[in-house]
N, C-alpha and C positions, 0 to 999 in steps of 0.2 A: 429441601428445595421447593416444596409445595406439591399439592396433589396433581396439578396439571402437568408439571414437569415429570413426575413419577409415572403418569399415564403414558406420555409420549415416549419416555425412555424405554418402556417395554417394547416399543416397536423396533428398537435398534438392538441388533445382536452385537454386543461389544467384542465378540471373538471373530466376527466375520469381517472380511475385507471386501467392500462393495466396489462394483464397477462405477465409473464416474456417473453414468446416466442413472443407474439404480440409486446411487448416493444422492443425486440431485432430486430424484423423485421422492425419496424418503425424507429429504430435507423439507420439502413442501408440506409433507404430512406431519412433521414433528414440530413445526413452528406454531406456537399456541398464543403468542402475544397479540394484542388487539391492534397494534400498529404494524406498519410495513417493516418487517425485521431486516436487518443487515445480514449479509452472508460473508463469512470469513473463511480463509484457508490458513491452516497452520502446517507448514512443511518442515519436517526435521531432516536436515541434510547431513551427508557424510563429510562434514568439514570441521576443522578445529579453528574457531575464530580467534584463538590466542595467537595464531600465526597470521601475520599481516597479509600474506598472500592467499589466505583462505577466508578472510573477512569479506563477505559479499554485501555490497551496498550499491543499489542501483534503482532504476525506475522502470515502469512498464505501462504502456498505453492500453487500456482495456477497450475492446471494440464497442462495448455498450455502456462504458462509464461505470460509475459507482452508484449512481442514483442520489448522490448527495450534492448539495450546493456548496461549492468551495469558495471561501473568501481569501483573496490573495493580496499580499502586500508586495510592492515592487520598490526597491531602492534604486533610483536612477535619476539622472538629471537631463535637461535639455531635450533633444530629439528622442532619445530612448524613453524618457518619461512620457512624452506625448504618444509614442508608439504603444506603451504599456496601457495607457488610458484608453486608447482607441481599440485595443484588443480585449478590453473588458476587466482590467485590474480594478479591484475594489478600493485600494489605497495606494497612492504613489507619492513618493517624497524622498528626502535625503536627511539632512541634519534635523529637520523638523520631526520626522518620524522616529529617528533614533532618540531624540529628546523626549518625545511622548512615551515611548516604551520605557525609557530609563526612569523618568520622573513619575509617571502615572501607573507603571507596571501594566501598560495597555497591551493586551494580547488577544484582541478580538479578530483573529484571523487564523486560517488553517495551514497556510504555507507562505513562504517568503522567497522572493526572487531578487537577485541583485546583479548589476553589471560589475565586471571585474574591478573597475576603477573605484567602486564604492565599498569594496570589501575591507579596506583599511578603516573606514568609518563604521561599517556594520560589525566589524570584529569587536568593537566595544560592548556589543550585546551578547557576546559568547556565553557568559554565565547565565543569562536570562533565556536566550533562545536554544542554546545547546541541549540542556536537560530535557527540553520539550520537543526535540527533533524539529525545530523550526529554523535552524541556521541554514542559510543558503550554502549549497555544496556543489562543486563542479561535477562530482561523480554521479549526481542524479539530475544534472542539467539545470540547476537553479542558480548557478553563477554563469551568466552568458550575456553576450552582447545582443543576441536575438531574443530580447525580452518578449516581444509580441508572440513569437512562436511558443515560448515557454508558458505564457499566460493561456493561450488557446488550448494547449495540450493538457494543462492542469485543470482547466475549466471543463474540458471534454472527458476527463476521467483518468488522467495519468496518475498512477500511484507510486509511492516510494516505499522501499523496504530495506531492511538490513538484518543480518544475522544477530541473534542474541547470544549470550555467553554459552548457551547449550546447543547452538547450531540450528535453532528454530527460527523460521521466518513467519511472521504473521502479516496477512494482507487482506484488505477488504476486496471483494469481487462483485459486489452488487447488492440487490435487494431480492427478497423472496418473490416479490411480484413480477420480477423479470421473467420468470418461467425457466424451465429446464434448458431450452435451446440457447437462450442468451447467456445464461449463467455458465453453460458448458463452454461457450466460446470465450468468455472472460477467464474462466479457470485455465483453459488450455493456453491462452495467451500468456498468463502468468507462469505456468509450468514450463512452457517452451523458453521463456526468458531466463528462468532459473537454470535450465539445462545449458543454455548458451553461456551462462556465466560460471559454469563448473570450473573450479581451479584445476590446473594441470597437475598440481601436487596432491589433490584429493584422491585417495585410494579407496577401493572397495565400493560398496553400494552407495549411490549418491542420494536417491530418494529413500530414506529410511522409513519415513512414515508421512502420510498426508491425510489431514483430517478436515472435514467440512463441518461448519456449525452455523446456526442462525442465532440471533440475539436471544440469550437465555435458553437456547435449545441444546440438546445433547450432541456430543461429537459423533460424527459418522466417519469411520476409518475407511479409506479407499485402498484399492488393490495397487500397490506400488509397482508390481510387474506390468500391469496394464498401462500405468502412467509412463514407465520407462519406455515401453514399446511405442507408445503414442508420440512422445516427444523426440525419440531417436529416429522414428520412421519418417 
Protein backbone atom coordinates (compact mmCIF):
# COMPACT_ATOMS: atom_id res chain seq x y z
CA UNK A 1 0.00 0.00 0.00
CA UNK A 2 3.03 2.31 0.20
CA UNK A 3 5.35 3.56 2.94
CA UNK A 4 3.15 6.45 4.05
CA UNK A 5 0.15 4.18 4.48
CA UNK A 6 2.17 1.66 6.46
CA UNK A 7 3.45 4.45 8.71
CA UNK A 8 0.03 5.84 9.59
CA UNK A 9 -1.46 2.36 9.90
CA UNK A 10 0.82 1.81 12.88
CA UNK A 11 -1.08 4.55 14.71
CA UNK A 12 -4.30 2.53 14.56
CA UNK A 13 -4.90 -0.43 16.87
CA UNK A 14 -7.02 -2.73 14.74
CA UNK A 15 -8.23 -4.59 17.84
CA UNK A 16 -9.38 -1.45 19.64
CA UNK A 17 -12.83 0.11 19.41
CA UNK A 18 -12.44 3.88 19.65
CA UNK A 19 -14.89 6.45 20.96
CA UNK A 20 -16.20 8.73 18.25
CA UNK A 21 -14.12 11.71 19.39
CA UNK A 22 -10.94 9.62 19.72
CA UNK A 23 -11.62 8.09 16.32
CA UNK A 24 -12.02 11.50 14.71
CA UNK A 25 -8.83 12.75 16.34
CA UNK A 26 -6.98 9.71 15.03
CA UNK A 27 -8.54 10.21 11.60
CA UNK A 28 -6.89 13.62 11.30
CA UNK A 29 -3.52 12.16 12.21
CA UNK A 30 -3.73 9.26 9.76
CA UNK A 31 -4.70 11.28 6.68
CA UNK A 32 -1.49 11.57 4.64
CA UNK A 33 -2.67 12.65 1.17
CA UNK A 34 -1.77 16.12 -0.09
CA UNK A 35 -5.38 17.05 -0.92
CA UNK A 36 -8.33 17.59 1.42
CA UNK A 37 -9.35 13.98 1.98
CA UNK A 38 -12.98 12.90 2.13
CA UNK A 39 -14.24 11.16 5.25
CA UNK A 40 -16.52 8.13 4.98
CA UNK A 41 -18.50 5.97 7.37
CA UNK A 42 -19.12 2.27 6.81
CA UNK A 43 -21.82 0.87 9.09
CA UNK A 44 -22.61 -2.83 9.14
CA UNK A 45 -26.17 -3.19 10.34
CA UNK A 46 -28.05 -6.13 11.80
CA UNK A 47 -30.37 -6.42 8.83
CA UNK A 48 -30.88 -8.90 6.01
CA UNK A 49 -31.30 -6.91 2.77
CA UNK A 50 -32.66 -10.02 1.06
CA UNK A 51 -35.91 -9.28 2.91
CA UNK A 52 -37.70 -6.29 1.41
CA UNK A 53 -38.74 -4.98 4.81
CA UNK A 54 -35.11 -4.89 5.94
CA UNK A 55 -33.70 -3.09 2.91
CA UNK A 56 -32.78 0.40 4.06
CA UNK A 57 -32.67 3.16 1.50
CA UNK A 58 -33.07 6.79 2.47
CA UNK A 59 -31.31 10.14 2.78
CA UNK A 60 -29.89 12.35 5.50
CA UNK A 61 -29.14 16.07 5.70
CA UNK A 62 -25.69 16.66 7.16
CA UNK A 63 -25.46 19.81 9.34
CA UNK A 64 -22.20 20.85 7.67
CA UNK A 65 -22.61 19.27 4.24
CA UNK A 66 -20.09 17.02 2.54
CA UNK A 67 -17.65 19.65 1.32
CA UNK A 68 -18.28 18.56 -2.25
CA UNK A 69 -19.82 20.52 -5.11
CA UNK A 70 -22.94 18.66 -6.22
CA UNK A 71 -24.10 18.86 -9.84
CA UNK A 72 -27.84 18.33 -10.17
CA UNK A 73 -30.13 17.42 -13.04
CA UNK A 74 -33.85 18.12 -12.69
CA UNK A 75 -36.45 16.58 -14.99
CA UNK A 76 -39.35 19.01 -14.91
CA UNK A 77 -41.49 21.27 -17.06
CA UNK A 78 -43.15 24.66 -16.76
CA UNK A 79 -43.31 26.28 -13.34
CA UNK A 80 -41.46 23.44 -11.62
CA UNK A 81 -38.60 23.78 -14.10
CA UNK A 82 -38.33 27.49 -13.31
CA UNK A 83 -38.37 26.75 -9.59
CA UNK A 84 -35.54 24.25 -10.03
CA UNK A 85 -33.42 26.77 -11.92
CA UNK A 86 -34.05 29.46 -9.32
CA UNK A 87 -33.04 27.04 -6.56
CA UNK A 88 -29.68 26.38 -8.23
CA UNK A 89 -30.12 23.25 -10.35
CA UNK A 90 -27.28 22.83 -12.83
CA UNK A 91 -29.32 21.26 -15.64
CA UNK A 92 -33.10 21.39 -16.11
CA UNK A 93 -35.11 19.84 -18.90
CA UNK A 94 -37.39 17.04 -20.05
CA UNK A 95 -37.28 15.19 -23.38
CA UNK A 96 -34.14 17.08 -24.35
CA UNK A 97 -32.23 15.82 -21.31
CA UNK A 98 -33.45 12.25 -21.74
CA UNK A 99 -32.31 12.31 -25.38
CA UNK A 100 -28.93 13.77 -24.44
CA UNK A 101 -28.33 11.01 -21.88
CA UNK A 102 -29.51 8.28 -24.26
CA UNK A 103 -27.66 9.38 -27.38
CA UNK A 104 -24.52 10.89 -25.91
CA UNK A 105 -24.25 8.76 -22.75
CA UNK A 106 -24.01 12.09 -20.96
CA UNK A 107 -23.66 11.62 -17.21
CA UNK A 108 -21.96 14.81 -16.09
CA UNK A 109 -23.97 15.12 -12.88
CA UNK A 110 -24.03 13.68 -9.35
CA UNK A 111 -27.74 13.38 -8.69
CA UNK A 112 -31.09 13.56 -10.45
CA UNK A 113 -34.46 14.90 -9.35
CA UNK A 114 -37.78 14.51 -11.15
CA UNK A 115 -41.38 15.53 -10.69
CA UNK A 116 -43.77 12.54 -10.49
CA UNK A 117 -45.33 13.31 -13.88
CA UNK A 118 -41.89 13.01 -15.50
CA UNK A 119 -41.13 9.50 -14.25
CA UNK A 120 -42.75 7.84 -17.26
CA UNK A 121 -40.22 9.63 -19.43
CA UNK A 122 -37.29 9.24 -17.04
CA UNK A 123 -38.06 5.53 -16.72
CA UNK A 124 -36.54 5.07 -20.18
CA UNK A 125 -33.18 5.81 -18.58
CA UNK A 126 -33.42 3.02 -16.01
CA UNK A 127 -30.68 0.89 -17.56
CA UNK A 128 -28.32 3.86 -17.68
CA UNK A 129 -29.07 5.63 -14.40
CA UNK A 130 -30.02 2.63 -12.26
CA UNK A 131 -26.63 0.89 -12.06
CA UNK A 132 -25.02 4.25 -11.20
CA UNK A 133 -27.52 5.02 -8.41
CA UNK A 134 -28.63 8.14 -10.31
CA UNK A 135 -32.28 7.18 -10.82
CA UNK A 136 -34.73 9.51 -9.05
CA UNK A 137 -36.48 7.68 -6.23
CA UNK A 138 -39.34 8.77 -3.94
CA UNK A 139 -37.77 6.90 -0.99
CA UNK A 140 -34.88 9.37 -0.93
CA UNK A 141 -36.92 12.43 -1.85
CA UNK A 142 -35.74 12.83 -5.43
CA UNK A 143 -39.17 12.23 -6.95
CA UNK A 144 -41.14 15.21 -5.70
CA UNK A 145 -43.22 18.19 -6.73
CA UNK A 146 -41.18 20.37 -4.38
CA UNK A 147 -38.14 20.35 -6.64
CA UNK A 148 -36.83 23.63 -5.23
CA UNK A 149 -36.56 22.17 -1.74
CA UNK A 150 -34.91 19.00 -3.04
CA UNK A 151 -32.34 21.04 -4.98
CA UNK A 152 -31.51 23.21 -1.96
CA UNK A 153 -31.14 20.22 0.35
CA UNK A 154 -28.90 18.28 -2.01
CA UNK A 155 -26.78 21.35 -2.69
CA UNK A 156 -26.47 21.90 1.08
CA UNK A 157 -25.23 18.39 1.68
CA UNK A 158 -28.06 15.89 1.83
CA UNK A 159 -26.67 12.42 1.20
CA UNK A 160 -28.32 9.22 0.02
CA UNK A 161 -27.51 5.71 1.18
CA UNK A 162 -28.69 2.14 0.83
CA UNK A 163 -27.75 -1.21 2.31
CA UNK A 164 -25.51 -3.43 0.24
CA UNK A 165 -25.99 -7.21 0.04
CA UNK A 166 -23.94 -7.69 3.19
CA UNK A 167 -25.94 -5.17 5.21
CA UNK A 168 -23.29 -2.45 5.01
CA UNK A 169 -24.06 1.20 4.36
CA UNK A 170 -21.31 3.48 3.00
CA UNK A 171 -21.79 7.23 3.30
CA UNK A 172 -19.62 10.37 2.94
CA UNK A 173 -19.69 12.63 6.01
CA UNK A 174 -17.37 15.50 5.08
CA UNK A 175 -13.72 16.41 4.66
CA UNK A 176 -10.76 16.06 7.00
CA UNK A 177 -10.44 19.86 7.03
CA UNK A 178 -13.84 20.13 8.75
CA UNK A 179 -12.21 19.27 12.06
CA UNK A 180 -13.47 16.93 14.78
CA UNK A 181 -16.44 19.01 15.97
CA UNK A 182 -18.13 19.42 12.57
CA UNK A 183 -17.36 15.85 11.56
CA UNK A 184 -18.81 14.59 14.83
CA UNK A 185 -22.09 16.44 14.21
CA UNK A 186 -22.28 15.02 10.68
CA UNK A 187 -21.54 11.46 11.82
CA UNK A 188 -24.11 11.68 14.63
CA UNK A 189 -26.74 12.98 12.19
CA UNK A 190 -26.14 9.95 9.95
CA UNK A 191 -26.16 7.43 12.81
CA UNK A 192 -29.32 8.90 14.32
CA UNK A 193 -31.02 8.65 10.94
CA UNK A 194 -29.97 5.01 10.61
CA UNK A 195 -31.30 4.31 14.10
CA UNK A 196 -34.68 5.84 13.22
CA UNK A 197 -34.83 3.63 10.12
CA UNK A 198 -34.24 0.40 12.06
CA UNK A 199 -36.74 -2.16 10.71
CA UNK A 200 -39.12 -3.59 13.31
CA UNK A 201 -38.25 -7.06 12.03
CA UNK A 202 -34.50 -6.60 12.64
CA UNK A 203 -33.45 -8.61 15.68
CA UNK A 204 -30.31 -8.58 17.79
CA UNK A 205 -27.62 -5.91 17.77
CA UNK A 206 -28.35 -3.25 15.17
CA UNK A 207 -24.97 -1.47 14.85
CA UNK A 208 -22.67 -4.46 14.37
CA UNK A 209 -19.68 -2.36 13.32
CA UNK A 210 -18.99 1.25 12.41
CA UNK A 211 -15.75 2.27 10.73
CA UNK A 212 -14.33 5.70 9.92
CA UNK A 213 -11.85 6.24 7.11
CA UNK A 214 -10.34 9.03 5.06
CA UNK A 215 -9.35 8.82 1.39
CA UNK A 216 -6.61 6.17 1.16
CA UNK A 217 -6.35 6.09 4.96
CA UNK A 218 -6.74 3.08 7.27
CA UNK A 219 -10.08 2.16 8.80
CA UNK A 220 -10.75 3.16 12.40
CA UNK A 221 -13.26 0.95 14.22
CA UNK A 222 -15.64 2.72 16.59
CA UNK A 223 -17.18 1.50 19.85
CA UNK A 224 -20.68 0.38 18.84
CA UNK A 225 -21.84 0.35 22.48
CA UNK A 226 -21.09 4.08 22.70
CA UNK A 227 -22.86 4.65 19.40
CA UNK A 228 -25.96 2.76 20.50
CA UNK A 229 -26.12 4.74 23.74
CA UNK A 230 -25.61 7.98 21.79
CA UNK A 231 -28.40 7.48 19.27
CA UNK A 232 -30.85 5.84 21.65
CA UNK A 233 -30.40 8.48 24.33
